[in-house]
C-alpha positions as CSV (number, residue, x, y, z in Angstrom):
1,X,24.8,14.7,-15.5
2,X,22.1,14.7,-12.7
3,X,20.4,17.9,-13.7
4,X,20.3,16.5,-17.4
5,X,18.7,13.3,-15.5
6,X,16.4,15.1,-13.8
7,X,14.9,16.8,-17.1
8,X,15.0,13.5,-18.9
9,X,13.1,11.6,-16.1
10,X,10.7,14.7,-15.6
11,X,9.9,14.7,-19.5
12,X,9.4,10.6,-19.6
13,X,7.1,10.7,-16.7
14,X,4.6,13.2,-18.3
15,X,5.1,12.1,-21.4
16,X,2.3,9.3,-21.7
17,X,-0.2,11.5,-20.1
18,X,0.5,14.8,-21.7
19,X,3.0,15.2,-24.3
20,X,1.6,12.1,-26.3
21,X,-1.6,13.4,-26.4
22,X,-0.1,16.8,-28.1
23,X,2.0,14.6,-30.3
24,X,-1.4,13.1,-31.8
25,X,-3.1,16.6,-32.2
26,X,-0.3,17.7,-34.1
27,X,-0.1,14.3,-36.2
28,X,-3.9,14.9,-36.9
29,X,-3.2,18.8,-38.0
30,X,-0.4,17.6,-40.2
31,X,-1.8,14.5,-41.8
32,X,-5.4,15.5,-41.8
33,X,-6.5,11.8,-42.1
34,X,-10.3,11.1,-43.2
35,X,-12.7,11.1,-40.6
36,X,-14.4,7.8,-39.8
37,X,-18.2,8.0,-39.4
38,X,-20.9,5.6,-39.1
39,X,-23.3,6.0,-41.7
40,X,-27.0,6.4,-40.5
41,X,-28.6,3.1,-42.2
42,X,-27.0,0.1,-44.0
43,X,-26.8,0.7,-48.0
44,X,-27.9,-2.9,-48.0
45,X,-28.6,-5.6,-45.5
46,X,-26.9,-5.5,-42.4
47,X,-23.7,-7.5,-41.7
48,X,-24.1,-11.4,-40.1
49,X,-23.0,-11.3,-36.5
50,X,-22.1,-13.6,-34.3
51,X,-22.4,-12.5,-30.4
52,X,-19.8,-14.2,-28.6
53,X,-20.3,-14.1,-24.9
54,X,-17.4,-15.7,-22.9
55,X,-18.0,-17.1,-19.4
56,X,-16.2,-19.3,-16.5
57,X,-18.4,-20.2,-13.9
58,X,-21.1,-17.7,-14.2
59,X,-24.3,-19.4,-12.9
60,X,-25.6,-16.4,-11.1
61,X,-25.1,-14.1,-13.9
62,X,-25.5,-15.7,-16.9
63,X,-29.2,-15.7,-17.0
64,X,-29.2,-11.6,-16.6
65,X,-26.8,-11.7,-19.2
66,X,-28.5,-13.9,-21.9
67,X,-32.0,-11.8,-21.0
68,X,-29.9,-8.7,-22.3
69,X,-28.5,-10.2,-25.0
70,X,-32.6,-11.4,-26.2
71,X,-33.4,-7.9,-25.7
72,X,-31.1,-6.5,-28.1
73,X,-32.7,-5.2,-31.6
74,X,-30.9,-6.8,-34.7
75,X,-32.3,-8.8,-37.3
76,X,-32.9,-12.1,-35.9
77,X,-31.9,-13.8,-39.5
78,X,-28.6,-12.1,-39.3
79,X,-27.8,-13.0,-35.6
80,X,-26.2,-15.8,-34.3
81,X,-25.7,-15.8,-30.3
82,X,-23.0,-18.4,-28.9
83,X,-22.1,-18.8,-25.3
84,X,-18.2,-20.0,-25.3
85,X,-17.5,-21.4,-21.9
86,X,-13.9,-21.7,-20.3
87,X,-14.7,-25.2,-19.0
88,X,-17.4,-24.3,-16.4
89,X,-18.0,-26.6,-13.8
90,X,-20.7,-24.7,-11.4
91,X,-23.9,-25.3,-13.5
92,X,-23.2,-22.3,-15.9
93,X,-23.3,-24.5,-19.0
94,X,-26.5,-26.6,-18.3
95,X,-28.1,-23.2,-17.5
96,X,-27.3,-21.6,-21.4
97,X,-28.5,-25.2,-22.4
98,X,-31.7,-24.7,-21.0
99,X,-31.9,-21.6,-23.5
100,X,-31.6,-23.7,-27.0
101,X,-35.0,-23.1,-27.9
102,X,-34.5,-19.3,-27.8
103,X,-31.5,-19.4,-30.3
104,X,-28.6,-19.6,-27.7
105,X,-25.9,-22.0,-28.7
106,X,-23.4,-23.2,-26.1
107,X,-19.3,-24.0,-27.1
108,X,-17.4,-25.4,-24.5
109,X,-13.6,-25.3,-24.9
110,X,-11.8,-28.8,-24.3
111,X,-9.1,-27.4,-21.7
112,X,-9.5,-24.6,-19.5
113,X,-6.7,-22.5,-20.9
114,X,-8.1,-19.2,-20.3
115,X,-10.5,-16.5,-21.7
116,X,-8.9,-16.4,-25.3
117,X,-8.8,-20.4,-25.8
118,X,-12.8,-20.0,-25.2
119,X,-13.3,-17.5,-27.5
120,X,-11.0,-19.3,-29.9
121,X,-13.4,-22.6,-29.8
122,X,-16.2,-20.0,-30.3
123,X,-14.8,-18.2,-33.5
124,X,-14.3,-21.9,-34.9
125,X,-17.7,-22.5,-34.8
126,X,-18.9,-19.2,-35.6
127,X,-20.6,-18.3,-39.3
128,X,-20.4,-14.4,-38.8
129,X,-19.1,-11.7,-41.2
130,X,-18.4,-9.9,-38.0
131,X,-17.7,-11.3,-34.6
132,X,-18.9,-9.3,-31.3
133,X,-17.3,-10.4,-28.0
134,X,-18.7,-9.4,-25.0
135,X,-18.2,-10.4,-21.1
136,X,-21.3,-11.5,-18.5
137,X,-20.5,-8.4,-16.6
138,X,-21.5,-6.0,-19.4
139,X,-24.7,-4.7,-20.2
140,X,-25.5,-3.3,-23.7
141,X,-28.2,-0.9,-24.8
142,X,-31.0,-2.4,-27.3
143,X,-29.5,-0.6,-30.3
144,X,-25.7,-1.1,-29.4
145,X,-25.3,-3.9,-32.7
146,X,-27.2,-1.7,-34.8
147,X,-24.8,0.8,-33.9
148,X,-22.0,-1.3,-34.0
149,X,-22.6,-2.9,-37.2
150,X,-22.9,0.2,-39.3
151,X,-18.9,1.0,-38.6
152,X,-18.5,-2.0,-40.8
153,X,-20.0,-0.3,-43.6
154,X,-16.0,1.1,-44.3
155,X,-13.7,-1.0,-45.6
156,X,-11.1,0.4,-44.0
157,X,-12.3,-0.8,-40.2
158,X,-11.4,-3.9,-39.2
159,X,-12.6,-4.0,-35.5
160,X,-15.1,-1.7,-33.6
161,X,-14.7,-1.0,-29.9
162,X,-17.3,0.2,-27.4
163,X,-16.5,3.1,-24.9
164,X,-17.0,1.9,-21.2
165,X,-19.7,3.4,-18.7
166,X,-19.5,1.9,-15.1
167,X,-23.1,2.0,-12.9
168,X,-22.6,2.5,-9.4
169,X,-24.5,0.5,-6.9
170,X,-27.3,3.5,-6.6
171,X,-27.8,2.4,-10.2
172,X,-26.6,6.0,-11.7
173,X,-24.0,6.1,-14.2
174,X,-20.7,6.8,-12.7
175,X,-17.0,7.3,-13.8
176,X,-17.3,10.3,-16.0
177,X,-14.7,12.0,-13.8
178,X,-11.7,13.6,-15.4
179,X,-9.6,10.2,-15.7
180,X,-12.4,8.6,-17.9
181,X,-12.8,11.2,-19.7
182,X,-9.1,11.8,-20.6
183,X,-9.0,7.9,-21.6
184,X,-11.9,8.3,-24.0
185,X,-10.8,11.3,-25.5
186,X,-7.4,9.8,-26.2
187,X,-8.9,6.7,-27.4
188,X,-10.8,8.7,-30.0
189,X,-7.4,10.6,-31.4
190,X,-5.7,6.9,-31.9
191,X,-8.8,5.7,-33.5
192,X,-8.6,8.5,-36.0
193,X,-4.9,7.9,-36.9
194,X,-3.4,4.5,-36.3
195,X,-6.0,3.0,-34.8
196,X,-6.7,1.9,-31.3
197,X,-3.8,0.3,-29.6
198,X,-6.4,-1.8,-27.2
199,X,-10.2,-2.4,-27.7
200,X,-12.8,-2.4,-24.5
201,X,-12.1,-6.2,-23.5
202,X,-15.6,-6.7,-22.4
203,X,-17.2,-5.4,-25.7
204,X,-15.6,-5.1,-29.3
205,X,-16.2,-6.6,-32.6
206,X,-14.0,-7.7,-35.6
207,X,-14.3,-9.0,-39.0
208,X,-14.0,-12.5,-39.6
209,X,-11.0,-12.2,-41.4
210,X,-9.0,-10.2,-38.6
211,X,-9.8,-13.3,-36.1
212,X,-8.0,-15.9,-38.0
213,X,-4.5,-15.4,-36.4
214,X,-6.1,-15.8,-32.9
215,X,-3.3,-15.7,-30.1
216,X,-4.8,-17.7,-27.0
217,X,-1.8,-16.4,-24.9
218,X,-2.7,-12.7,-25.7
219,X,-5.0,-10.8,-24.9
220,X,-7.5,-10.6,-27.4
221,X,-8.1,-6.4,-26.9
222,X,-4.4,-6.0,-27.7
223,X,-4.3,-8.9,-30.3
224,X,-7.3,-7.7,-32.6
225,X,-6.1,-4.2,-33.1
226,X,-2.9,-5.7,-33.9
227,X,-4.2,-7.9,-36.2
228,X,-5.9,-5.2,-37.9
229,X,-2.6,-3.0,-38.2
230,X,-1.1,-6.3,-40.1
231,X,-3.9,-6.4,-42.5
232,X,-3.8,-2.5,-43.2
233,X,-7.4,-1.9,-41.2
234,X,-8.0,0.2,-38.3
235,X,-9.7,-0.3,-35.2
236,X,-11.7,2.4,-34.0
237,X,-13.4,3.5,-30.9
238,X,-18.0,4.0,-31.3
239,X,-18.7,6.6,-29.1
240,X,-22.8,5.4,-29.5
241,X,-22.0,1.6,-28.7
242,X,-21.7,1.7,-24.7
243,X,-21.1,-1.2,-22.4
244,X,-22.4,-0.5,-19.0
245,X,-20.5,-2.6,-15.8
246,X,-21.2,-2.4,-12.5
247,X,-18.5,-1.0,-9.7
248,X,-16.8,-4.1,-8.1
249,X,-18.4,-5.7,-4.9
250,X,-15.3,-5.6,-3.0
251,X,-13.0,-2.2,-3.9
252,X,-10.1,-3.9,-2.9
253,X,-9.9,-6.5,-5.5
254,X,-9.9,-3.2,-8.1
255,X,-5.6,-3.1,-7.3
256,X,-5.4,-6.8,-8.1
257,X,-7.8,-6.5,-11.3
258,X,-5.4,-3.7,-12.9
259,X,-2.2,-6.0,-11.8
260,X,-3.9,-8.9,-14.0
261,X,-4.9,-6.6,-16.6
262,X,-1.4,-4.8,-17.1
263,X,0.5,-8.3,-17.1
264,X,-1.8,-9.9,-19.6
265,X,-1.1,-6.7,-21.9
266,X,2.9,-6.8,-21.1
267,X,2.4,-10.7,-21.9
268,X,0.6,-9.1,-25.3
269,X,3.5,-7.0,-26.1
270,X,6.3,-9.7,-25.4
271,X,5.1,-12.3,-27.9
272,X,4.5,-9.7,-30.4
273,X,7.4,-7.2,-30.4
274,X,7.7,-6.5,-33.9
275,X,4.8,-4.3,-33.2
276,X,7.4,-1.6,-32.1
277,X,8.8,-1.5,-35.8
278,X,7.9,1.6,-37.4
279,X,8.6,0.7,-40.7
280,X,6.2,-1.8,-40.7
281,X,3.6,-0.4,-38.4
282,X,4.1,3.1,-39.3
283,X,1.8,5.7,-36.7
284,X,0.6,2.2,-34.9
285,X,4.0,1.4,-33.6
286,X,4.4,5.0,-31.9
287,X,1.1,4.8,-30.5
288,X,2.1,1.2,-29.2
289,X,5.2,2.9,-27.9
290,X,3.9,6.0,-26.1
291,X,0.3,4.6,-24.6
292,X,1.6,1.2,-23.2
293,X,5.4,1.0,-23.3
294,X,6.3,4.6,-21.9
295,X,2.8,4.6,-19.4
296,X,4.2,0.9,-18.2
297,X,7.7,3.1,-17.2
298,X,6.0,5.8,-15.3
299,X,6.3,4.7,-11.7
300,X,9.8,3.9,-12.6
301,X,10.4,7.1,-13.9
302,X,8.8,8.9,-11.1
303,X,10.8,6.6,-8.2
304,X,13.6,7.8,-10.2
305,X,13.0,11.2,-10.4
306,X,12.3,11.7,-6.7
307,X,15.7,10.0,-5.7
308,X,17.3,12.4,-8.2
309,X,15.4,15.5,-6.9
310,X,16.2,14.5,-3.2
311,X,19.9,14.5,-4.1
312,X,19.8,18.0,-6.2
313,X,17.5,19.6,-3.3
314,X,19.8,21.7,-2.1
315,X,21.3,22.8,-5.4
316,X,18.7,25.3,-6.7
317,X,14.9,26.5,-6.2
318,X,13.7,24.4,-9.1
319,X,14.9,21.1,-7.6
320,X,13.4,22.5,-3.9
321,X,10.3,23.3,-5.6
322,X,9.7,20.0,-7.6
323,X,10.5,18.2,-4.2
324,X,7.9,20.1,-2.0
325,X,5.6,19.5,-5.0
326,X,6.3,15.7,-5.4
327,X,6.0,15.3,-1.4
328,X,2.6,17.2,-1.4
329,X,1.2,15.3,-4.4
330,X,2.5,11.8,-2.8
331,X,0.9,13.1,0.7
332,X,-2.5,13.7,-0.9
333,X,-2.8,10.4,-2.4
334,X,-2.0,8.9,1.3
335,X,-4.7,11.3,2.6
336,X,-7.1,9.5,-0.2
337,X,-6.0,5.7,1.3
338,X,-5.8,6.4,4.6
339,X,-7.7,9.6,5.7
340,X,-11.3,9.2,6.4
341,X,-12.8,12.0,4.4
342,X,-9.6,12.2,2.1
343,X,-12.0,10.8,-1.1
344,X,-14.8,13.3,-0.5
345,X,-12.7,15.4,-2.6
346,X,-12.8,14.7,-6.6
347,X,-9.3,16.5,-6.7
348,X,-8.0,14.0,-4.1
349,X,-9.6,10.7,-5.3
350,X,-8.0,11.7,-8.9
351,X,-4.3,11.9,-7.3
352,X,-4.9,8.7,-5.5
353,X,-6.3,6.8,-8.3
354,X,-3.1,8.0,-10.5
355,X,-1.0,6.8,-7.9
356,X,-3.0,3.5,-7.1
357,X,-2.8,2.7,-11.2
358,X,1.0,3.1,-11.1
359,X,2.0,1.2,-8.3
360,X,-0.3,-2.0,-9.7
361,X,1.9,-0.9,-13.1
362,X,5.2,-1.3,-11.1
363,X,4.2,-4.5,-9.0
364,X,2.8,-6.0,-12.5
365,X,6.2,-5.3,-14.1
366,X,7.6,-6.9,-10.7
367,X,5.7,-10.0,-11.3
368,X,6.3,-9.8,-15.3
369,X,10.2,-9.9,-14.7
370,X,9.7,-12.7,-12.1
371,X,8.2,-15.3,-15.0
372,X,4.4,-14.8,-13.9
373,X,2.0,-15.0,-17.0
374,X,-1.8,-14.6,-16.9
375,X,-3.4,-17.5,-18.9
376,X,-6.2,-18.6,-17.3
377,X,-9.3,-16.2,-16.2
378,X,-11.4,-15.5,-13.8
379,X,-13.9,-12.5,-13.8
380,X,-14.0,-10.2,-10.7
381,X,-17.0,-10.3,-8.4
382,X,-19.5,-7.5,-9.3
């Protein structure tokens, strides 16, 4: 049975990253869904937007964000600007109120219950047909709202996600490596089938009716995609709507950020397990299973595969070769972490990043099983 287990574990380990994308390509060729594209211009007047910026103790960055928001190119009579405060107590709210004459409205949550609760307070106060959500760390192009709003001309679209771009401390756009390109490509495939299984949490938009069932204990990026599926709408990615983020000031905090993000995702899926019912959700259910559940299982598949390979190492050249390959792979990751010049090589950085991500996935799962949940929210320092 061990050889059979070896191949099952190997397939499970590569499924989410390699086999699932192939399945998406095959499904697109079989189903040939209609491609959703934004029109060049609005047929009539653009939708009324409510731009909601969520904050918690952001006095050092909020004014930069407000200036970015005020510079957006969108008809002023079709836009309202709301800052949703998660009970900030560092003077952020007072700074926001100083921009009341510029059309910035402050909405403060009654209790500090997390990002989604602050967003809910803003949703209840918003007047827009489409609600746009953004974080303080996100910088948007002047035409971002114009481009984003065009997608809602298609009645099938329930939510639109920006695509991520990271800026290095030198000011140059970074993050265009193989992994980021892969993730953006994967999102585009999902976007044209069952819809995104998760939007960019720092910059996305949704129709007001999609936000009516707002779960404050579930990540808004996942819950919005789920609400779209429930309403028979699609959540799509917008390659021409970009959100720019700076690198974290402390690189060691990147691991903790990954753990928080995954733990929140696990919490969301645990609260809405019905999303895995293919009878009800069809392709969206398949995508959630493949992109989220199977990817969260990768560190456990890899760990079990290493153990089984060690046991089978003397039973054939395939298993011996597999053991050598795994030893080299993890050795490269260790070099990327401890070696002085390891991360000077792009291949080493990619392997190191992959291993770091999967360690964070395993850490998140352990914390989740122990009962830890992420509700309150503190943005990462950038």
